[in-house]
C-alpha positions in Angstrom: 0.0 0.0 0.0 1.3 3.4 -1.0 -0.4 6.1 1.3 0.5 8.9 -1.2 -1.0 7.0 -4.1 -4.0 6.1 -2.1 -4.6 9.7 -1.1 -4.1 10.9 -4.7 -6.6 8.3 -5.9 -9.1 9.3 -3.3 -8.7 13.0 -4.1 -9.3 12.2 -7.8 -12.5 10.3 -6.8 -13.7 13.1 -4.6 -13.2 15.8 -7.1 -15.0 13.8 -9.8 -18.0 13.6 -7.5 -17.7 17.3 -6.6 -17.6 18.2 -10.3 -20.8 16.2 -11.0 -22.5 17.8 -8.0 -21.5 21.3 -8.9 -22.7 20.8 -12.5 -26.1 19.4 -11.3 -26.4 22.2 -8.7 -25.9 24.8 -11.4 -28.4 23.1 -13.7 -31.0 23.2 -11.0 -30.4 26.6 -9.5 -28.6 28.6 -12.1 -26.0 29.5 -9.5 -22.5 28.2 -8.9 -21.9 25.8 -5.9 -18.8 27.7 -4.8 -16.2 25.1 -5.7 -15.1 26.5 -9.0 -11.7 27.7 -7.7 -10.8 24.4 -6.1 -11.8 22.4 -9.2 -9.9 24.8 -11.4 -6.7 24.4 -9.3 -7.0 20.6 -9.4 -7.6 20.6 -13.2 -4.7 23.0 -13.8 -2.4 20.9 -11.7 -3.4 17.7 -13.3 -3.4 18.9 -17.0 -0.3 21.2 -16.7 1.7 19.0 -14.3 1.8 21.6 -11.6 2.5 21.1 -7.9 -0.3 22.5 -5.8 0.8 24.7 -2.9 -0.4 24.2 0.6 -3.8 25.7 1.4 -3.8 29.4 2.0 -0.3 30.0 0.6 -0.2 33.8 0.1 -0.1 35.0 -3.5 -0.1 31.7 -5.5 -1.7 28.3 -5.8 0.8 26.1 -7.5 4.4 25.8 -8.6 6.0 24.8 -11.9 9.6 24.3 -12.8 10.6 25.6 -16.2 14.2 25.6 -17.4 15.5 25.1 -13.8 13.4 28.1 -12.5 10.5 27.7 -10.2 7.4 29.7 -11.2 4.7 30.6 -8.7 1.2 30.5 -10.3 -2.0 32.1 -9.3 -4.9 30.0 -10.7 -8.4 31.4 -11.5 -11.4 29.5 -12.7 -14.5 30.3 -14.6 -17.3 27.9 -15.4 -19.7 28.8 -18.3 -22.1 27.3 -20.8 -23.6 28.0 -24.1 -25.4 31.2 -22.9 -22.4 32.6 -21.3 -22.3 36.3 -20.4 -19.3 37.8 -22.2 -19.0 40.3 -19.4 -18.2 37.7 -16.8 -15.2 38.5 -14.7 -12.6 36.3 -13.1 -12.2 36.1 -9.3 -10.1 38.8 -7.6 -6.5 38.6 -8.6 -4.2 39.2 -5.6 -2.0 42.3 -6.2 1.4 42.6 -4.5 1.6 38.8 -4.5 4.8 36.8 -4.8 3.6 35.4 -8.1 5.0 34.9 -11.6 2.1 33.7 -13.7 -1.7 34.0 -13.7 -3.4 30.9 -15.1 -7.1 30.9 -16.1 -9.0 27.6 -16.3 -12.2 27.8 -18.4 -14.6 25.0 -17.6 -17.9 23.8 -19.0 -20.6 24.5 -16.3 -22.5 21.3 -17.4 -19.6 19.0 -16.6 -16.9 21.1 -14.9 -14.4 19.7 -17.4 -11.7 22.0 -18.5 -12.3 23.6 -21.9 -9.1 25.7 -22.1 -6.3 26.9 -19.9 -4.7 30.3 -20.5 -1.8 32.0 -18.9 -0.2 35.4 -18.7 2.8 36.8 -16.9 1.8 38.3 -13.5 3.5 41.6 -14.4 1.2 41.9 -17.5 -1.9 41.3 -15.3 -0.8 43.8 -12.7 -0.3 46.4 -15.5 -3.8 45.7 -16.9 -5.3 46.1 -13.4 -3.5 49.4 -12.9 -5.2 51.0 -15.9 -7.6 53.7 -14.7 -11.3 53.9 -15.5 -12.7 50.7 -14.1 -14.2 50.0 -10.6 -13.8 46.2 -11.3 -10.1 46.6 -12.1 -9.7 48.6 -8.9 -11.1 45.5 -7.0 -8.6 43.3 -8.8 -11.1 41.8 -11.3 -10.6 41.5 -15.0 -13.0 41.0 -17.8 -12.4 38.4 -20.5 -10.8 40.7 -23.0 -8.5 42.8 -20.8 -5.3 40.8 -21.3 -3.7 38.9 -24.1 -3.5 35.6 -22.3 -1.7 32.8 -24.1 -3.2 29.4 -24.6 -1.5 26.9 -22.3 -3.2 23.7 -23.4 
């Protein structure tokens, strides 16, 4: 018995169940269940081979080693369907964080499967949030077209 493997298998099983429940909850109520961020972090880690950070790590959610350098990644998730509101915003992006990359996981709200994963350098995101003229940006929230994210998947 490998305790790490057993825990990983159990986590995979739990998140599969949570994804089904979140999708059904949304179908019934039209509201998110409130697990989008956790599911997005899990999917990003699994698909992009990231190492999730400990819960409540300030400024970032995962780590990735690229060319011998460790990158700190802040992960945001958004679940949407066919009738998505193009003005939907991402969750608040933490400013002044020890972070190198912001990754966005776009999920289908009917299944909570990842559709696409996008990323941008943290400095680019901070610059976009610093532009004047938007109350949402002042709160650390971006609309879908504010940054030229690059497709990561």
